[in-house]
ZAMARGU-4260 file (C-alpha; in steps of 0.2 Angstrom, whole numbers, plus 5000, padded with zeros to 4 digits):
<rodrens>
0) 5208/5185/4688 | 5224/5189/4697 | 5227/5179/4713 | 5235/5194/4722 | 5219/5205/4720
5) 5207/5192/4726 | 5201/5195/4744 | 5205/5179/4753 | 5199/5175/4770 | 5201/5161/4782
10) 5189/5147/4783 | 5175/5150/4796 | 5166/5136/4804 | 5148/5138/4808 | 5143/5141/4826
15) 5140/5126/4838 | 5122/5121/4839 | 5113/5128/4854 | 5107/5118/4869 | 5089/5124/4867
20) 5078/5118/4859 | 5083/5100/4862 | 5083/5086/4848 | 5067/5076/4846 | 5074/5061/4854
25) 5076/5071/4871 | 5058/5077/4870 | 5053/5059/4868 | 5063/5053/4882 | 5056/5067/4893
30) 5038/5062/4888 | 5042/5044/4893 | 5049/5049/4910 | 5034/5061/4913 | 5022/5047/4908
35) 5031/5035/4920 | 5031/5047/4934 | 5012/5050/4931 | 5008/5032/4932 | 5018/5029/4947
40) 5009/5044/4956 | 4992/5038/4950 | 4996/5020/4957 | 5002/5027/4974 | 4986/5038/4975
45) 4975/5024/4971 | 4983/5012/4984 | 4982/5026/4997 | 4963/5028/4993 | 4960/5010/4994
50) 4969/5008/5010 | 4959/5023/5018 | 4943/5015/5011 | 4947/4998/5019 | 4952/5007/5036
55) 4935/5017/5036 | 4926/5001/5032 | 4934/4992/5047 | 4931/5007/5058 | 4913/5009/5053
60) 4910/4990/5057 | 4918/4992/5074 | 4909/5008/5078 | 4892/4999/5076 | 4897/4988/5091
65) 4895/4996/5109 | 4904/4984/5120 | 4923/4980/5119 | 4919/4961/5117 | 4907/4965/5103
70) 4921/4975/5094 | 4934/4961/5096 | 4921/4949/5089 | 4918/4960/5074 | 4937/4963/5071
75) 4939/4944/5071 | 4925/4942/5059 | 4932/4955/5047 | 4949/4947/5048 | 4941/4930/5043
80) 4933/4938/5028 | 4949/4947/5023 | 4959/4931/5025 | 4946/4921/5015 | 4948/4934/5001
85) 4966/4931/4999 | 4967/4913/5004 | 4951/4902/5004 | 4959/4889/5015 | 4962/4902/5029
90) 4943/4900/5033 | 4946/4883/5040 | 4960/4888/5052 | 4956/4889/5070 | 4966/4892/5086
95) 4985/4893/5086 | 4985/4890/5067 | 4974/4905/5064 | 4985/4916/5075 | 5000/4910/5066
100) 4992/4914/5049 | 4988/4931/5056 | 5006/4934/5061 | 5012/4931/5044 | 5030/4926/5040
105) 5039/4939/5051 | 5028/4945/5065 | 5022/4937/5082 | 5009/4950/5087 | 4994/4938/5086
110) 5001/4922/5093 | 5012/4930/5107 | 5005/4947/5109 | 4989/4958/5110 | 4981/4948/5096
115) 4978/4933/5106 | 4962/4941/5112 | 4954/4938/5095 | 4953/4920/5099 | 4940/4921/5113
120) 4938/4940/5116 | 4922/4940/5107 | 4914/4927/5118 | 4920/4934/5135 | 4908/4943/5146
125) 4920/4956/5151 | 4935/4963/5140 | 4947/4976/5146 | 4943/4992/5136 | 4962/4996/5133
130) 4966/4978/5129 | 4952/4977/5116 | 4957/4994/5108 | 4975/4988/5106 | 4969/4971/5099
135) 4957/4980/5087 | 4971/4992/5081 | 4982/4977/5078 | 4968/4969/5069 | 4965/4984/5058
140) 4982/4985/5052 | 4982/4966/5047 | 4965/4968/5039 | 4972/4981/5027 | 4987/4971/5024
145) 4976/4956/5020 | 4965/4966/5009 | 4980/4973/4999 | 4986/4955/4995 | 4982/4949/4977
150) 4972/4933/4975
</rodrens>
């Protein structure tokens, strides 16, 4: 053949690959991320459910008591049980040592605040209703914190 009669054309490159559908590695990465997100959400929901269950257990135990002193005594008993669950030596603490244990490392609500009522409030004849409610609310929060701790 004669070179002048051949229809010569320029070299054409193929079109660039499209963005969709992604490569299998991207699908795998997306699957791993979605699985991680699902595990995170499931753990958060489980934790929330457990917290609510412990709060309702605490509230039910206090609702069974009619007098403010009895409610304070029950709150103190529940705190003892929760403390024993996470630290067996906590059952032997008394007085200021017990209040410092309830305070934890960063707070002073029990040793210097409303929580002092838990020492002897269950044994008093008369306990002020608002003071007992504040002490029980403080005890409720600490009860849930203690129940969440790992052994």
